[in-house]
Each structure stands twice: as structure tokens, then as C-alpha cells.
C-alpha positions in Angstrom: -1.1 21.7 -15.7 -1.1 18.4 -17.5 -1.5 15.3 -15.3 0.3 12.8 -17.3 -0.5 9.2 -18.1 0.2 7.8 -14.7 -2.6 10.1 -13.2 -4.9 9.4 -16.0 -4.9 5.6 -15.5 -5.1 6.0 -11.7 -1.6 5.0 -10.7 -1.0 8.4 -9.0 -3.1 11.1 -7.5 -2.2 14.7 -7.0 -1.8 16.4 -3.7 -4.6 18.7 -2.4 -6.2 20.6 -5.2 -5.0 18.2 -7.9 -1.4 19.5 -7.6 1.4 17.4 -9.0 5.0 17.7 -7.9 7.1 15.8 -10.5 10.4 17.0 -9.2 9.8 16.1 -5.5 11.4 13.1 -3.9 8.9 10.2 -3.7 8.3 8.8 -0.3 8.3 5.1 0.5 4.4 5.3 1.1 4.0 6.8 -2.3 6.1 4.2 -3.9 4.3 1.4 -2.2 1.0 2.9 -3.4 2.1 3.1 -7.0 3.3 -0.5 -6.9 0.2 -1.8 -5.3 -2.1 0.0 -7.9 0.1 -1.4 -10.7 -0.4 -4.9 -9.3 -4.1 -4.4 -8.8 -3.8 -4.7 -5.0 -6.4 -2.7 -3.0 -5.6 -2.6 0.8 -8.0 -1.0 3.1 -7.3 -0.2 6.8 -10.7 -1.5 7.8 -10.1 -4.9 6.3 -6.6 -5.9 7.5 -5.9 -8.6 10.2 -5.9 -7.7 13.9 -2.8 -5.8 14.9 -1.6 -8.7 17.0 -1.4 -10.9 13.8 0.6 -8.5 11.6 4.1 -7.1 11.5 3.7 -3.5 12.7 6.0 -0.5 12.7 6.4 2.4 15.2 6.4 4.9 12.4 3.2 3.3 10.8 1.0 3.1 13.8 -1.6 5.8 13.1 -4.4 3.8 11.4 -6.0 7.0 10.2 -3.2 8.2 7.9 -3.7 7.6 4.2 -0.7 5.3 3.9 -1.3 3.1 6.9 -2.8 0.2 4.8 -0.3 0.7 2.0 2.6 0.0 4.3 0.9 -2.9 5.9 0.2 -4.4 2.5 3.9 -4.1 1.6 5.1 -5.6 4.7 2.8 -8.5 5.6 2.4 -11.7 3.5 -1.3 -12.5 3.5 -4.2 -14.2 1.8 -7.2 -12.2 0.9 -10.4 -12.0 -1.0 -11.8 -9.0 -2.9 -14.9 -7.4 -1.4 -16.4 -4.3 -2.8 -13.2 -3.3 -4.6 -10.9 -3.7 -1.5 -8.8 -6.5 -0.1 -10.4 -8.4 2.9 -7.5 -10.1 4.5 -8.3 -13.7 5.5 -5.0 -14.9 7.0 -1.4 -14.2 7.4 1.0 -16.3 5.4 4.3 -17.7 6.6 7.1 -15.0 6.4 9.4 -15.8 3.5 13.0 -16.7 4.2 14.4 -13.4 2.9 18.0 -14.4 3.4 17.6 -17.4 1.3 16.0 -15.2 -1.5 19.0 -12.8 -1.7 21.3 -13.1 -4.7 
């Protein structure tokens, strides 16, 4: 089966065995991953801040799942430096005033 351009340029990966499901509903974790890859972000679970310094979520507490760092990336404002192709978080940034940013 043809992969498509998004897979060819690395924005998406197939499921096990390079299987693609174009008609399946996308999950929040998959959407975050696509956005991060588009923006050149490279979160890595081993290089985040300590849990006590981050926003954390009951449904994203397993640090071993593939999407853990993707969700943390999407929900924590942080400074970082790139190290060996991955983000090394250096500090948490102040939380934006989301209410003030609404239209």
C-alpha cells in the first residue's frame, strides 16, 4: 500500500508492520505528534523536567508509553536545548494566561 507524502517526510508513522489506517479517527496523542514533528519539536521522556515541576495528567502517567513525552510537550511551556536530536528541557516557563488569549 502507498504510504503517502506525510509518511515519506516523517510526519506520521504506520502502526505495527507499517500499516496505515487513513479512515481511522486520529487520537489526541497522534495529533500532538504530527504537530510537534511539523514544528521540529523533539520531546523525549528521558529529558523532560522532574514530574514535580510539570503539569501532569492522570491519563498520561505511564512514562513508558510512546505518547507520554508528546502529551507533556503539548501541555507544558518550557525552555529547552537540542541534544543529540532530542529536546533537553532546561526550565519551565510561566503558564500563559489562556483566558486573556481567547477571542
